[in-house]
N, C-alpha and C positions, 0 to 999 in steps of 0.2 A: 529288654532290661527293665528291672523294677527299681524304683527309688522311693524310699519312705522319708518324706520331709515333715512328717507330722510333728507338731510342737516346736518346730524351728522358727526362730525370729527372723524378721527381715534383715538382710537380704539373702539369707542362707538358702531358702528354697530355689530362688532364681540362680544363685551362684552354683549350686549343686546340679541344677538342671543344665546350665550352660556347660559345665565340665563333662557331664554325662553325654550330652549331644556332640561335643567335640570328639569324644572317644568312640562314639558309635559309627559304624559304617553306614553308607547310604542304604536305603530300603530296609531300615530298621524301625522298631517301635519302642518308645520309651514310655513307661507308665509311672507317673509321679503321684504319690499320695500326699495331700496337704490337709491341714486342720483349721485353716482360717479363710475367710472370704478374701482378705487382702492377698494372701499367698496364692489362692486360686486364680484371681484376676491377674496378678503379676506374672505368674508362670505362663498362663495362657497368652498374655500380651507379648511377653518375651519370645515365646515360641513363634507366634504369628508374625512378629516383627522380623524374625530370623528367616521367614519364608516357609515355616513348617506348618502342617495341618495339626491343629490342637483342639481337642474337645474334652469337656468335663462331664463327669457323672457324679451326682451327689450320693454319698454313702451314709451310713448310720453314724451317730455320735458327732455330727458336724464336720465330718471328713469329706473330701472330694478326691476322685480319681481322675487325673488328667492323662489322656492318651495323646502322645505326640508322635507323628509319623515323619521320619526323616527320609527324604527321597526327592524325586523330581519336583521342582517348583517353577512356577511361571509368574512373573510379576509385571505389572504394567506401571510404569513410572509416570507420574503426573508432574509436570513442571509448574510449581506454584510460586516461583521466584517473584512474580509480579505482584502477588497478593500479600506476602508476608516477609518480614525481616527474619533472618535466621538467628533470632535472639530469643533468650529466655528471660522472663520476668520472674525473679525468685523472691517469694514473699515468706518472711519469717514470723510475721505478727499479723494480727487482725486489725492493727492500727498503724498509722505513721506517726510516731510520737506516743503520747499518752492520753488517756482519758477520752472524754467526749469529742474534743477537738481531733484527736488522733483517729477516731472512728469516722469522723466526717472527711478527714483528709484522704483516707484510703479509698473511700467511695469516690471522692472527687478526682483523684489521680487515675483510678481505673476507668471512670466514666470518660475522662479526657482522652484516654487511650483509644476509645472507640472512634474518636474524631481524627486520628492520625491517618495519613494516606496509606501507610503500611503498618500492619499490626505485628506484634511479636508472635512467633510461631507457637509458643507455649507459655503457660504460667504454672509454676510449681509452688505449692503451698506446703510449708513444713512448720513444725512447732505450732504456735497459736494461730497461724494463718489458716489452718484447717477449720477453724471456727467460722471462717468466711464461707466456705463451700458447704457448710452444714447449718447455716443460719436459717431462721424462720423464712418461709416463703414471702412474707410481707416485708422483710428487711430490705432497705434500699440497695444493699450490696448484691442481693440475689438477682435483681433485675439487670444489673450491670454485668455480672458474671454470666448469666444466661445469654445476654446479648453478645458478649465476646465469644462464647462457645458457638452460638448460632452463626457467627461470621467465620467459624473454622479454627479459632484458637483452641489448642489442646490444653486442658486444665487437669492437673494432677494434684492429688492430696496424699501426703505421706501416710501409708498404712499404719505404721507404728504409732504415729502421732494421733491418728483417728482413734486407735485402740486406747492410747494413753488417756485421752480426754473423754473416752466412753461415748464417742459419737459415730462409730463405724456404720451404724444402721441409719444415720441421718444425712448421709451424703446426698445432696440435691443437684449438684452440678459437677461435671468432670468425672474422672476415673480415679481409682485407688492406685497410687504409685508406690515405688520401692526405692531403697537406697541405690541399688545398682543402676536402675533405669534413670534415676535422678543424676547420678554422676555421669552416666553416658550422655545425657542431654546437655548437661552443663559444659562438658568438655567437647561435645560434638558440634556445637553451633558456632556462630561468629561472635558471640558475646553474651554476657549475662548482666542484667540490671537488677539490683537488689533495692527494695524499698524498706 
């Protein structure tokens, strides 16, 4: 089956891929064409999280062809309950409050998170919070976010937000996320904390 999601905004490529995979029988192949890096990463991650084999091939004009094989899967489940709280830290801004103080507070809160006995499983950055994951390497926030990621915290930045602010190519920590994946994570865990 072939699916052309070129030019579609988030979360349409993931939603159309999900629907197509639900309709396909096992031992089938789905080919999805997308036209942005965010869509490429999101469709691949969605497919892999669903237990499917997914691979991408770059085409001309900035497009990618993602081949997804639906069939036999084998997963090894790792019990990470002792390391993480099944909570999501949802960030909507690059500050807690406003101005210089707000910038200092976000660094302080996230740095303090590193000292907790159990870390949140994931951090989702939307709107201006994507400016945290795309900050200069020398910015204080970058050291904190990289330390959280090194400890296993999953960090996602909204693909549409990255594109809106023109920083898609500046992502330094974490992965590009999408609306469907974000909603799935927010509803799937034991709770969400918003700063």
